[in-house]
N, C-alpha and C positions, 0 to 999 in steps of 0.2 A: 504494500500500499503506500511506504516510502517512496516508492519512486515513480507513483502516480501522482500523488500532491508536489512532488520535485519538478515532475515535467510541467504541470497545469500551473503552477508557481512562476515557474521559468517562460513560459508563453503567456502569463498572465490571462489564463482562462478558465472558467470551472466546470463542471460536470455538465451543466443544462448549455455551453456551447454546442451548436450545430457544426457540422462537417464542411458548410461554405465559411461558416465563420473563422473556423478555426485554419481555414486553407487561408483566408485574407490576410489571418494574424502571421501564419508562416510566410508566405509572401512578404509579407511588409519589414518584417526580421529579417530576412535573407537580403532584401536592396539594401537596407542599412549596416549590416554586417559581414556583407560578401567580402570575400579576401583578395577578390580585383578588383574592389574600390580602392584598396591601399598599395599600388604599386608603387608608388612612390618612397613609401616605410617599408622596409623588412620584417620591422618588429611590431608593427600595428599590422601589418597583413597575416604574420602569424600566430597574433592572437585574436584576432576576425577569423582567421582558419579554424582555429578551437572552438571559439563560441560559436561561427557558424557548423560546426561537426555536431553539437549539442542540442540547437536548435533544430537540426535537421531528424538527428535522433528521438528528441521530445515529441516533436511531428508525427514520424509514422510512429510512434508508438501510441501517440494518443488515436491516432486512426485506427489501430489496429484494434482497441479497446471499446471505439467509440459506438454508441447504440444500432446509428446507421448502420454500420458494419456489421454488426452481428449480425440485426435484424436480417441484410442482402444475403449474408450465407445460414441463414437459421435451418434451412432443409437441409445441407449437408451435413452442419453441424446435428441434427435432431437425427439423421441416419448414420453418422458415427457411432455417437455416441448411445444408439436404441439395438444397433444390429451389430458393432465390432467389439470384442472381447479388449479388456488391459492388456498391450503387452509388455508395459515397463512403466515405471513411475518414480518421480525422484522429487525430493522436496529440499526446498534450501530457502531461509530467511523468510519464511511465510510467503513462496513461493511453490505450488505444484505443481510440476509438468508430469502430462499422461500422455502416453503412448499407444496410440495401440496398432492394430492386429492389422488395422488396413493401410497402415505407414500415415496416417496424420497423428500431426500432435497439438496437444493445446496445452497452455500455462494458465490456472487458476491465481490470483494474485489476494493474499488477504486472508489464507488459508490455516488457521486457528493448528497449533502442533498437535490439540486434543483429539480434532477430526483426523490430522495424517494419521493418529497414531491407533485408532479407530480403524481407519482404511486397511491398516495392515494387519492387525487382528482378526477381522471380517471373514466369517466364513466364505463370503463369496464380494470380493470387492466390486466386480463391476456392478452387482445388485446397492451394494452400498452407496457407489459414489453415482449413480443412475438415483438414488434420494436425498442424496445430503451434499454433493457436491455439483454435479454438471450445472443444475441451472440457477446454485446460491450464492456463487462467488463471479467477478468478475473474470473474465477471458476471455484470450486471443487465441489464435489460430498460428503458431510456429514453424509448421510443416512449412507452408507456403512459404515464410522469412527464408527457410534456408534452400530452397529451390528458386527465389528471385534472383 
């Protein structure tokens, strides 16, 4: 969750910001801090490059978890979580990454350690995840990120 909050703070948006507004904000930031704007001063160009990389990462992350993005991919997500079994999962800093048998992978954010522990100890991790994880936490598809 800290990652989400930090990225929203960096771009000055909140969770109700729509994708078109997010895109406008992103473009304005990139106009202001694009490295090509600072061709005269190499030091400022390096700072602008670092800042633009942060902004790009924040923008792409926020787009991937936006309600509009999730709604557009809802059918694919429902098919994956409903029919494909869990192949693997890992938990790090309240982020749960689940890899499915069909090759897709999703990250779930702000998952409490207790929920992860219950997932590990569940007789049927797939059933537990369907009931307590898939539609309860903010998620994003990370298998598309790896192929893009």
